[in-house]
Each structure stands twice: as C-alpha cells, then as structure tokens.
C-alpha positions in Angstrom: 17.2 156.0 -275.4 19.4 159.4 -274.4 22.7 158.6 -272.1 22.4 159.1 -268.6 25.2 161.5 -267.0 27.9 159.2 -264.7 27.4 156.1 -266.8 30.2 154.2 -266.6 31.3 153.1 -270.0 33.8 150.7 -269.0 31.8 148.5 -266.7 31.3 145.2 -267.8 28.0 145.0 -270.5 28.3 141.2 -269.1 29.2 138.8 -265.9 32.9 138.2 -266.6 33.1 135.8 -263.4 31.5 133.4 -265.8 32.4 131.5 -269.1 29.0 132.4 -271.0 29.7 136.5 -270.0 33.0 136.7 -271.0 31.6 134.9 -274.4 29.5 137.2 -275.1 32.2 139.9 -274.5 34.9 138.0 -276.6 32.5 137.6 -279.5 31.6 141.2 -279.3 35.4 142.4 -279.5 36.6 139.6 -281.9 33.7 140.7 -284.8 35.6 140.6 -287.7 33.7 143.4 -289.7 35.6 145.7 -286.7 39.2 144.7 -288.7 37.9 146.4 -291.8 37.1 149.7 -290.2 39.2 152.8 -290.9 41.7 154.6 -288.1 39.6 157.7 -288.2 36.5 156.0 -287.2 38.4 153.5 -284.5 40.2 157.1 -283.3 36.1 158.7 -283.2 35.5 155.4 -281.1 38.4 156.2 -278.6 37.6 159.8 -278.3 34.1 159.1 -277.1 35.1 156.4 -275.0 37.6 159.1 -273.2 35.3 161.8 -273.0 32.3 159.5 -271.3 35.5 158.4 -268.5 36.0 162.0 -268.3 32.3 162.9 -267.9 31.4 164.6 -270.6 29.6 162.6 -273.1 28.3 164.4 -276.0 24.8 165.7 -276.1 23.0 163.8 -278.1 24.9 160.5 -277.5 22.7 157.0 -277.4 23.3 154.2 -274.8 24.5 152.0 -277.7 26.4 154.6 -279.1 28.5 154.3 -276.3 28.4 150.3 -276.5 29.3 150.4 -280.0 32.3 153.1 -279.2 33.7 150.7 -276.5 33.5 147.8 -278.5 35.5 149.1 -281.1 37.5 150.6 -278.4 38.4 147.3 -276.7 39.4 145.3 -280.4 41.6 148.0 -281.5 43.3 149.3 -278.6 45.7 148.0 -276.3 44.2 147.9 -272.3 47.5 148.7 -270.9 48.4 151.6 -273.2 45.2 153.2 -274.6 47.4 152.9 -278.4 45.8 151.6 -281.2 47.1 148.3 -281.8 48.2 146.5 -285.0 45.9 145.1 -287.9 47.3 142.0 -287.7 48.2 141.5 -284.2 44.5 142.5 -283.0 42.1 139.6 -281.7 39.5 140.5 -284.6 41.9 139.4 -287.1 42.4 136.3 -286.1 39.5 134.4 -288.1 40.4 136.0 -291.4 44.3 135.6 -290.7 44.1 132.3 -289.0 41.7 131.0 -291.6 44.2 131.5 -294.3 46.9 130.4 -292.7 45.5 127.3 -291.1 44.3 126.4 -294.2 47.0 126.2 -296.2 49.1 124.6 -293.4 46.9 121.6 -293.6 46.6 121.1 -297.3 50.0 121.9 -298.2 51.6 119.0 -295.2 52.8 116.5 -297.4 56.6 117.9 -298.5 59.3 119.6 -296.5 59.4 122.7 -298.5 55.9 123.4 -298.4 55.6 122.3 -294.2 58.6 125.0 -293.5 56.9 127.7 -295.6 53.7 127.7 -294.1 54.9 126.8 -290.4 57.5 129.5 -291.0 54.5 132.1 -291.8 52.1 130.8 -289.1 54.9 131.7 -286.5 55.5 134.7 -287.7 51.5 135.7 -287.8 52.1 133.9 -283.9 54.9 136.5 -282.8 53.4 139.4 -284.3 49.8 138.4 -282.3 51.6 137.5 -279.1 53.4 141.5 -279.0 50.7 143.1 -279.7 48.3 141.5 -276.8 51.7 141.1 -274.2 51.2 142.7 -270.8 52.6 146.2 -272.7 53.8 146.9 -268.4 56.6 145.1 -269.3 58.9 146.1 -272.2 60.6 143.7 -274.4 63.7 144.7 -276.3 63.9 144.4 -279.6 66.5 141.7 -279.3 64.8 139.5 -276.6 61.7 140.1 -280.1 64.3 138.5 -281.9 65.5 135.7 -280.1 61.7 134.5 -279.0 60.7 134.6 -282.7 63.8 132.6 -283.8 63.1 129.9 -281.2 59.4 129.9 -281.6 60.0 129.9 -285.3 62.6 126.9 -285.0 60.8 124.3 -282.5 57.7 124.7 -285.0 60.0 124.0 -288.4 61.7 120.7 -285.8 58.6 119.9 -284.9 56.9 119.8 -288.1 60.0 118.7 -290.2 60.6 115.7 -287.7 57.5 114.6 -287.7 56.6 114.5 -291.3 59.6 112.4 -292.0 59.0 110.3 -288.7 55.3 109.8 -290.2 56.0 109.0 -293.6 55.1 105.0 -293.1 52.4 106.1 -290.7 48.4 106.2 -291.9 47.7 109.1 -293.6 45.5 110.5 -291.0 48.0 110.7 -288.4 50.4 113.0 -290.9 47.6 115.3 -291.2 47.9 116.3 -287.8 51.6 117.0 -288.0 50.7 120.7 -288.3 48.8 120.6 -285.2 51.5 119.1 -282.8 54.2 121.9 -284.1 51.8 125.1 -283.6 51.1 123.7 -280.4 54.5 122.9 -279.7 55.3 126.8 -281.0 53.0 128.0 -278.8 54.7 126.6 -275.4 57.8 128.2 -276.6 56.6 131.7 -278.3 54.4 132.7 -275.6 56.6 132.4 -272.7 59.8 133.8 -274.6 57.6 136.8 -276.2 57.1 137.7 -272.6 59.8 136.8 -271.0 60.6 140.3 -269.4 56.8 139.4 -267.1 59.2 136.1 -266.3 62.1 137.5 -265.4 60.5 140.8 -263.5 57.0 139.7 -262.3 53.9 141.9 -264.1 51.9 144.4 -262.3 49.5 143.5 -259.2 46.9 145.4 -258.6 44.0 145.1 -255.5 40.6 144.7 -256.5 40.3 148.5 -256.4 43.5 148.7 -259.4 45.6 150.2 -256.6 49.4 148.7 -257.8 50.9 146.8 -255.0 54.0 145.5 -256.6 54.9 143.1 -259.4 54.5 139.0 -259.0 57.1 136.5 -260.9 53.9 133.6 -260.0 51.0 135.8 -261.3 53.0 136.3 -264.5 53.7 132.5 -264.9 50.0 132.4 -264.4 48.6 134.6 -266.9 51.0 132.9 -269.0 50.0 129.9 -268.8 46.8 130.3 -268.9 47.0 132.5 -272.4 48.9 129.5 -273.8 46.3 127.1 -273.0 44.1 129.4 -274.7 45.9 129.6 -277.8 46.1 125.5 -278.3 42.3 125.3 -277.6 41.6 127.8 -280.2 43.5 125.9 -282.9 42.9 122.5 -281.6 39.1 121.7 -283.1 40.0 122.8 -286.4 43.3 121.5 -287.0 42.0 118.1 -285.4 38.6 117.4 -286.7 39.0 119.1 -290.3 42.0 116.5 -291.5 38.8 113.8 -290.2 36.8 115.5 -292.6 38.8 115.7 -295.3 40.2 112.3 -294.7 36.7 111.3 -295.5 35.5 113.4 -298.0 39.2 113.1 -300.6 37.7 109.3 -301.1 34.7 110.9 -303.0 35.1 111.0 -306.6 33.7 114.6 -307.2 35.9 115.9 -304.6 38.6 113.7 -306.5 37.9 116.1 -309.5 38.7 119.1 -307.7 41.7 119.1 -306.3 42.4 122.7 -307.2 39.6 123.4 -304.6 41.2 122.1 -301.4 43.3 124.5 -300.3 40.1 127.2 -300.7 37.5 124.6 -299.2 39.8 123.6 -296.2 40.0 127.6 -295.3 36.8 128.0 -295.7 36.0 125.2 -293.1 38.9 126.2 -290.3 37.0 129.9 -290.9 33.4 128.2 -289.3 36.1 127.0 -286.8 37.4 130.2 -285.5 34.1 132.2 -285.4 33.4 130.2 -282.4 36.8 128.8 -280.9 38.4 132.4 -280.8 36.1 133.7 -278.4 35.5 130.5 -276.9 39.2 130.4 -276.4 39.9 134.0 -274.9 36.7 133.6 -272.7 38.3 130.1 -270.4 39.8 132.6 -267.9 38.9 135.6 -266.8 41.3 138.7 -268.8 41.5 140.1 -265.2 43.3 137.6 -263.9 43.5 136.6 -259.7 45.8 135.1 -257.2 45.7 134.6 -253.8 47.9 136.8 -251.9 49.1 133.4 -250.2 50.6 132.6 -253.5 52.7 135.0 -253.7 56.5 135.6 -253.5 57.4 135.9 -249.9 58.9 138.9 -250.3 55.9 141.0 -252.0 53.2 139.0 -249.5 55.2 140.2 -246.5 54.8 144.1 -248.6 51.2 143.5 -248.8 50.3 142.6 -245.7 52.8 145.3 -243.7 50.6 147.4 -245.4 47.4 146.5 -245.8 47.4 143.3 -243.1 44.8 141.0 -243.9 42.4 143.4 -245.9 43.9 142.3 -249.0 43.2 138.4 -250.1 44.2 139.0 -253.6 45.4 140.7 -256.3 44.5 141.2 -259.9 46.3 141.9 -262.7 45.8 141.7 -266.8 46.9 137.7 -268.1 47.2 139.2 -272.3 45.7 137.8 -274.5 
C-alpha cells in the first residue's frame, strides 16, 4: 500500500493516553533487535523520517516502511536533539544489558568484593542510561555528571555492603534481596543527581500545540519522580521473584550438581522478566507528561495567564525515560 501524501509520521500509532497504547508503543521501540542494526541503517531511517516531515516522501515508499523507519528513529535517536544515542544508553539495550548485570548481581551476592564490583558495574550502566535519556534541553556539565555518578555509586555500595553484613544471620532469602534494595536506593539518587539541572533551573514546558511557555522546576520534579518509579518498577519483579525461584530450585540435587550454570540461568530468567518489564515500566506514565497551570510556580503561572488568559489549562513536557 503506497504512502499517502501528507502522512504524519509523528502521529502516535497507538493511543498514548492509555496504558495499553503506551505499552504497544514501548514494546515497539524497546525491541532489542534494533540494537544490533548498523549506524548506516539507523541513519537511513532518520533520513526517511525527516523527508516525510518535510513532505517529500520518496516514490514507492509504503506506510509500513514509514512506520518501521519511525520505530528505528524512536529507538536510537534522542527525542529532543535528534542525535543518535550511544548504544548502551538506549532503551532497546535495556534487556540484553540489564539481564547480564542483574543476573550476576543476583548470583554473586554473598561476598563483599563481588557485591562491590557488580554494584559498581550496575551504577556505571545506569549512569550512562540516565544521561542518555535525560531531557536534553537542560545541559549538564562533566563535573555534575561526575558528582552524580560518584554519589549514586557510593549510595549503592553503602546500601549493598551494609545490608550484606547486616543480613549475615538473617534467612538466606533476605540476603538475596539485598541487590534490589541497593538498586532501588541508588536509583532514587542517581536519576535526580544526573538531572539536577532540571530541578535547579526548570524543564521546558509547552502548550498542547508545542509552543514554549517557559521553564518549570515543579514539572521537572514530577517528571523525574515518575522516571524513578518506572526504573524501580522495571527491576522489581526480576529481583524480587527470581531469588524466591532460585532459593527453591537450589534445594534439588540436580541443581546442586550444576552450580556453574546458576549464573547463566539467572541471566536468562532475568531476561524473560525484562522483556516484559522494560516496556511495561516505561508505559506507567505518558512520555509527554502534563501539569496543571494552577500547580506551576507563581511567576510562570502569572506569565502564562497574562499572555493567554484562561485558554491554557495544562503545560506539557518530556519527562525523559
């Protein structure tokens, strides 16, 4: 079927106001198969999307080809800058990257050196993901990135090592849950620290037509809070349920004979959880979040009312991922 002239490639394929609509969208753009595509393939997709936006779709291009190009564009290019994101920081890399790191964190939790190493690896990964998916309208300096990274890593290590020592006499299952507590605590530090400029200076907000209205710190806090909740939710099922499964499996004799396979087994099982949880967690809140004008900072609220009266009820902003 040939693409019609005037095709809006940016129009959502699914209703973004509903959870199921967002879930279909994120299943589409977090597809890990897109992570292995070459840069030239991604650049071709970007060129097709941009030509469609400009109203000059190449002859013979089909709607399916445009949808696929937009899928690749959304998976690999930043929504604010249009620049290609680094591979490790993309949401399409969350499943392969997250399953490996989380699997090893859950397997090697007994000794302090192992806990320190894998928590450091995880926070390095998280810092890159958080930086890659930040709201790019709020620049951050290398010094601020370094402070955020060190603070989040220190939080994770202190939590993990402290709880690891504290739970030595606790039931074995409790010790298996320590990595999740450390990851959750670090996320509560890492994401706000990495996006501190948004909290300090505000995030760009627009009306429903995309017209910029100013910057809001309250909108930034709302967006970052939603991202923290999503990230913790993303990790929770695998890091809470999988230890229970492994605790029971390890009681069987056949499992005791193949201890060398426990780590790869946990990696694979974490992957199964993440295939569903990455898109589900990203779908908890709308990507283009909103905030009532009445809840904005007084100066921004007054500015909007003075220019637009009561016609603007809500402002909109990219919450990040």
